[in-house]
N, C-alpha and C positions, 0 to 999 in steps of 0.2 A: 495576416497572421505578425503580431511582433513581441519578442522575447524581451522582458529585462528582467532586473536583479533587484528586489526592494528588499527594504531591512525594518522588521517587526520586532513590536515591543511583547517581551516573556518577563513572568516574573523572575526570570535567572539572567534579564538584561537583553540586549540586542539580537535577532537572528535574522540569518538572512535569507532570503529564500528565493526560488527562479519563479518567476510569472508569464504564462504565455497566453495572449488574449489572441482571442481568434478575429478575424474582419471583421465579421459582425457582431448584432447582440451577440452575448452569448446567453445558452439553452438552457446553463445550469451553471455548476463548479466541481474542477474535481481535484482532491488532496492527494498529489502523489509522493507514496511513503519511498525512502531511499531505502537500499539495501545496503547490508553491513560497510559494504566499501565506501558511503560518505553519498552526496551530493554530485552522482557522479554525467559525466558529458551522456550518457546513455539514459539516466533519470530526466536532462534536461530533452533529449530527442524525445524521451513521452510524453512530455509536458506540450511537447509542440505539434505530436501528434492527435491529441485532445484536441489542442486550438484548431485542429484543421480540420473537424470535423464538427466545431461548435460549441466545444465546452472553455471557460476559461479555467487554466489548468495552475495551479501552485503547488512548489514541492519546498517545504522546508528543509535547512538543514538542522535535523536533527542533534547533531554532534557538534553543537554551538557553543555549550558550556565545555570544550574542549577545546574550542579554538575552529571548529569548521574542519577537520581534515579528512583530504579525500584522498583515500588507497589506492595507487596499482589493483589492477587485480591478481596478478601472479605475487602478493604480498602475500606472505606466509599469515593464514587466518590468526593465529595464537595472536598475531600483533595485534591484530583487531579486537578481536576478542576482549579487553580492558577497556578498550573506549564503549562498545557497544555494552559489557555488563556496568559500567556505569550508569548508566540511564535506567529510569523508573518509570512507573508509567503511568506517574502524577507529574513529570516532566513532559513524558509524550501526550499526554492529551492535554497539558499549559499549550503544547506549542500548537498543536490538532485546534485548541479552542484561535490560537492569533491567527493561521490561515483561514477559520473561520471566518474570522472578524472580516480580513479582507477581503473577502471573498460577499456578507453580508455589507459591506461598506459601499460597493460596487452593487448595490441591488440581488443577491444572492439568498435565498431564505434559506435554512438550514435543511427543508426538506427536499429542494435542488443541488445537494451538494452530496456527490460521491466520496467515497476515500478509496484509490487502489493503490497498494503496495507490493512489493516485490522483497522476496528473500525476507531480509531482518523487517522491510516494510510491509510483507505478508503478514506479520504478526501485528503490526499497529495496527493495519488496516482492520483485524477481528477485534483488536482490542478496543480502536473507537467505535465500533459498530456497538459493540457492546454498552458501552457508555454514553455513547449521544444517537440521538435520532434524529440521525441524516437518509440522503433519501436512497441512498442503494450503500455497497463493499464491495470490495475484489479481493480476495489474497491469492497473489502467486506464489506457491509453495513458500506459504509461510509454516515456520516450524512452532516448537512451542506446546503441539497441543498436547502430550498429554505429561509436560512437567514445564511448568509453569518460568517465564520471561517475564523481564524487567518485574519484577515484583508480584505480577497476577498469578495468578492460578492458572493451571493448565487449562487450555483453550476450549478443555472436553467438558468441563466445568462450569463456561464463559457461558458456552456454546447456549446455554436455554434460556441466557438476559439478553439477546443479540435483539437490537433496537431496530436493525437498517436489514433491509434483502441482504443476503451473503451469499458469494458464489465463491467458491476455493479450487482452485486450479494446481495441480500438481502431477511428478511425475514416480511412474511404479518405481523408474532406479534410482532414484532421490536418495543418496544414504542417510542422508541427515533426519528426512522423516519417511519411515516405510511406512508400507503400505498397509500393514494390519492398524498405523496409528491414524493413518488417515480413515479408515473404515469406521473408526474408535466415533470419530469428528463427527464422520454423517453420520452413526448413529447419534449422539448428542445433540445436533442441529434438530434432530427429530420432533427435539421437545422445544424449539422457538417459536413465538406469536408470529412469525414470519418467515415470508418466504426465502428458502437457503437450496441449492444445488452446489453437486461436487464430482468435478469431472476431473476422471484418472488418464496417464495417456501414457500407454505400453510403450516400454523401448524409452522412454528418456526419464532422464536426469532430474537434477536441480538445474538453475537460472537456464534453463529451455527458451525463454523469451527473451535473453540481452546478445542481440548479434555483435556485442563487443567482447563474448568469452566464448570463443571458439569450439571450445572441448564442452562446454554444455550445449550451446545453443544449437536449435532444433525450427527448423524452418518452416514445415508443415506445422508443429506443434502450437509454435509460435504463433501463426497464422489464425489459426483454428483458437488458440486461447482470447487473442487480440478480438477476433468477432466475436467472440462470447461475450468479451466482458461490453462493447459498446453495445451489443442488443441487449445484456443485462441492464446496461444505464438507460437505456431508450426503456423498457417493460418497465420500471419503476419511477424514473423519471423520466415521462413524456414530457413534447413538446409542447 
């Protein structure tokens, strides 16, 4: 396995991205969508974990229009909000497309590409799955379910348009994503033309997969969610 930083072209200028390559011929590609904190070391580690099991993984720096800042996990969320809110879904999709182009140049067709996102990136993963015919998508605690983000409609309204098999993973104690919003999303995805699934973790809050955030991390839920993610990709992007 190897990891490198590459520079991709977008309509708004160059964008850095971390790419993790598997040791053997990749079975497909995974776009890893960052948290609100930016392209953190944790996101790079997620790319490495995908590469370790045979996927070529790329994490684009969605904040490249703002200079690609990376925020410490103890940063006041209000400080980050202005950077996050400056994004819109058209820019996000342009960055996703640039990532797909790199994977395509290396031989990976769009139906063999998944997008997996965390926190803000969980929302990105759902938006991408609604606009692009990807092989699969997984959203870890992505918000915006009943209120739009990035200029996009609420995800409960987007759900029926999902083009990629979509898995949503949520913690019941996530104060930013109430259980009733998760259940509204479950109902909304019933109208999608692709397979969907939502998994809720009792007693678990936001960011339960991020082992660099001890206050939110839950080892049992994280392990289960990761296993479900790999199984979802295996089911919908078979070797």
